[in-house]
KEPAKOL-348571 format. One record per residue: residue in three letters; x, y negated, z negated of N, C-alpha, C in turn. Coordinates in pm, 1 decimal, padded with zeros to 6 digits. Each point is the difference from the previous one (the first is absolute). Example, Ala and Ser with C-alpha at 12.3 -4.5 7.8 and 13.67 -1.06 7.14 Angstrom:
2
code,nu,nv,nw,cau,cav,caw,cu,cv,cw
ALA,01319.0,00569.0,-00780.0,-00089.0,-00119.0,00000.0,00090.0,-00120.0,00000.0
SER,-00035.0,-00105.0,00072.0,00082.0,-00119.0,-00006.0,-00077.0,-00109.0,-00073.0
END
This chain:
66
code,nu,nv,nw,cau,cav,caw,cu,cv,cw
MET,-02021.5,03479.8,01534.9,-00079.5,-00117.6,-00030.2,-00071.8,00013.6,-00134.2
LYS,-00042.6,00119.6,-00031.4,-00072.8,00017.7,-00124.1,00088.9,-00028.6,-00121.6
ALA,00127.6,00037.6,00006.8,00092.0,-00025.7,-00110.8,00018.9,-00150.5,-00021.0
ASN,00003.4,-00074.9,00107.5,00015.2,-00144.7,-00009.8,-00120.5,-00062.0,-00070.1
ASN,-00119.1,00046.4,00030.9,-00120.5,-00052.2,-00064.3,-00002.9,00033.9,-00148.7
GLU,00044.2,00120.4,-00035.6,00004.2,00037.6,-00140.5,00101.4,-00085.6,-00076.2
TYR,00109.9,-00032.1,00065.3,00102.8,-00082.4,-00064.0,-00052.6,-00140.6,-00026.7
THR,-00067.0,-00059.7,00098.1,-00049.7,-00135.7,-00019.5,-00113.2,-00003.7,-00101.4
LYS,-00073.1,00105.7,-00011.6,-00105.7,00003.8,-00101.0,00058.4,00013.6,-00140.4
ALA,00117.6,00059.1,-00012.3,00060.5,00021.4,-00130.6,00060.7,-00128.8,-00055.9
ILE,00025.6,-00098.6,00084.8,00060.5,-00124.0,-00046.4,-00108.6,-00092.7,-00053.6
ASN,00024.1,-00050.4,-00118.2,-00089.8,-00101.4,-00055.8,00051.8,-00135.6,00049.4
TRP,-00060.5,-00051.1,00106.7,00050.4,-00120.0,00066.0,-00009.5,-00123.0,-00088.8
LYS,-00101.4,-00007.6,-00083.0,-00012.8,-00113.9,-00090.0,00116.9,-00004.3,-00098.1
LEU,00034.4,00113.9,-00056.1,00113.5,00008.2,-00091.3,00131.2,-00025.4,00073.9
PHE,00010.7,00052.8,00121.7,00120.8,-00020.1,00080.0,00023.8,-00148.8,00026.3
TYR,-00101.7,-00070.8,00046.9,00016.4,-00142.0,00029.7,00020.9,-00082.8,-00126.5
ARG,-00060.4,00040.6,-00110.6,00024.7,-00069.3,-00126.8,00146.6,00012.6,-00038.8
ASN,00058.1,00118.2,00016.9,00141.6,00020.9,-00031.2,00090.7,-00074.2,00097.4
VAL,-00037.4,-00003.9,00126.7,00080.1,-00072.8,00098.2,00000.8,-00148.5,-00032.7
PHE,-00115.5,-00056.8,-00028.2,-00006.4,-00142.3,-00032.2,00067.5,-00031.9,-00133.4
ALA,00002.8,00097.2,-00090.3,00072.6,-00020.7,-00126.0,00149.5,-00016.4,00026.2
LEU,00049.7,00057.6,00107.0,00140.1,-00018.6,00038.0,00019.9,-00122.0,00088.5
VAL,-00094.2,-00024.5,00089.7,00016.6,-00106.1,00099.5,-00011.2,-00139.1,-00062.4
ILE,-00091.2,-00020.1,-00090.2,-00024.3,-00133.3,-00055.8,00122.0,-00053.5,-00076.9
PRO,00062.9,00076.5,-00090.2,00120.5,-00053.6,-00065.6,00114.8,-00026.1,00097.9
ILE,00014.5,00084.2,00101.5,00105.3,-00022.0,00099.4,-00026.6,-00128.6,00076.5
ALA,-00125.1,-00025.0,00036.8,-00035.1,-00122.3,00072.4,00024.0,-00123.7,-00086.8
ILE,-00034.7,00008.3,-00127.1,00022.4,-00113.6,-00090.5,00149.8,-00026.1,-00015.5
GLN,00078.4,00106.4,-00012.9,00144.5,-00015.8,-00012.0,00057.9,-00063.8,00126.4
ASN,-00050.1,00040.2,00116.0,00044.7,-00059.7,00125.8,-00033.5,-00148.4,00006.0
LEU,-00118.5,-00037.3,-00042.4,-00038.7,-00141.2,00000.8,00088.3,-00082.1,-00094.1
ILE,00030.9,00054.7,-00116.2,00088.4,-00069.1,-00093.6,00139.1,-00016.3,00062.1
ASN,00048.5,00105.7,00064.4,00131.9,-00005.8,00063.2,00002.9,-00105.3,00110.5
VAL,-00104.3,-00008.5,00079.9,-00007.0,-00101.4,00105.8,-00000.5,-00139.7,-00061.3
GLY,-00074.3,-00018.7,-00107.7,-00005.6,-00130.0,-00065.8,00134.1,-00042.0,-00056.8
VAL,00069.5,00092.4,-00065.2,00130.6,-00031.4,-00057.8,00101.0,-00030.7,00109.9
THR,-00001.8,00078.7,00106.3,00092.5,-00023.5,00111.0,-00027.1,-00133.6,00066.9
ALA,-00126.0,-00032.1,00022.0,-00034.1,-00128.5,00061.8,00043.4,-00115.5,-00089.0
THR,-00019.0,00013.6,-00130.5,00042.6,-00105.0,-00093.0,00151.2,-00017.2,00003.3
ALA,00073.1,00110.2,00004.3,00145.8,-00007.2,00005.1,00047.2,-00067.1,00128.9
VAL,-00063.7,00031.1,00110.5,00038.0,-00060.8,00127.5,-00027.3,-00149.5,-00001.8
ILE,-00113.7,-00039.7,-00054.5,-00033.6,-00142.9,-00007.4,00099.5,-00073.5,-00088.8
MET,00031.5,00058.7,-00117.4,00093.7,-00066.8,-00090.2,00139.3,-00008.7,00060.6
LEU,00045.9,00105.8,00064.6,00131.7,-00003.8,00062.6,00001.6,-00096.9,00117.6
GLY,-00110.0,-00013.2,00069.6,-00008.0,-00096.3,00109.0,00013.2,-00142.5,-00051.1
LYS,-00060.0,-00028.7,-00115.1,00012.3,-00134.4,-00057.2,00141.5,-00027.3,-00048.1
VAL,00065.8,00099.2,-00058.0,00137.8,-00016.5,-00044.5,00091.1,-00017.9,00120.7
GLY,-00024.0,00074.3,00105.6,00081.3,-00009.5,00120.1,-00010.8,-00135.7,00065.5
ASP,-00113.7,-00064.7,-00009.2,-00016.2,-00132.9,00057.0,00084.4,-00102.2,-00074.9
ARG,00013.5,00016.9,-00130.5,00075.3,-00095.9,-00080.7,00149.9,00021.8,00008.4
MET,00043.7,00122.6,00025.6,00143.6,00027.6,00007.8,00050.6,-00033.2,00139.2
LYS,00103.0,-00079.4,00005.4,00061.1,-00036.8,00126.6,00147.2,00035.2,-00005.0
GLY,00068.2,-00016.8,00108.8,00141.4,00035.2,00006.8,00084.9,-00077.3,-00098.1
GLU,-00030.6,-00128.0,-00020.6,00081.9,-00078.4,-00092.4,-00022.3,00041.3,-00144.7
ASP,-00112.5,00057.9,-00029.9,-00023.7,00050.2,-00135.3,00089.1,00120.6,-00028.7
LEU,00027.2,00079.8,00101.7,00082.7,00118.1,-00019.9,00146.2,-00036.9,-00021.0
GLY,00041.9,-00121.0,00039.5,00137.7,-00042.4,-00018.3,00035.9,-00021.9,-00145.1
ASP,-00096.6,-00018.4,-00087.2,00027.1,-00023.1,-00140.8,00025.8,00128.5,-00077.4
ILE,-00021.2,00115.3,00060.5,00016.7,00127.0,-00069.7,00149.0,00033.5,-00006.0
ASP,00048.2,00034.2,-00119.9,00140.6,00033.7,-00020.0,00015.4,00152.3,00012.9
PHE,00073.3,00042.5,00102.3,00014.2,00141.8,00026.5,00127.8,00058.7,-00059.6
GLU,00073.6,-00075.4,-00079.9,00123.8,00050.6,-00058.4,-00030.5,00098.6,-00110.9
GLU,00078.3,00106.0,-00001.5,-00018.9,00100.6,-00104.4,00095.8,-00027.7,-00114.0
GLU,-00045.0,00023.6,-00120.4,00086.1,-00017.7,-00116.7,00057.7,00134.3,-00037.9
PHE,00133.2,00001.1,-00019.6,00065.1,00124.9,-00037.0,00047.4,-00006.1,-00141.7
END
């Protein structure tokens, strides 16, 4: 038990948490940006999907040119 107490006393907790938050905050911001971009893409694709119907796909020419 005494070794455990000496170990916890040796850690500068203020510096430790400052370093942890220095890593956590940019990761959290990147995650929020990723969620925003993904949500925007889903909304835009949903609007395009509403406008595209089966008869619209009939106009696409699938012949390959050789």
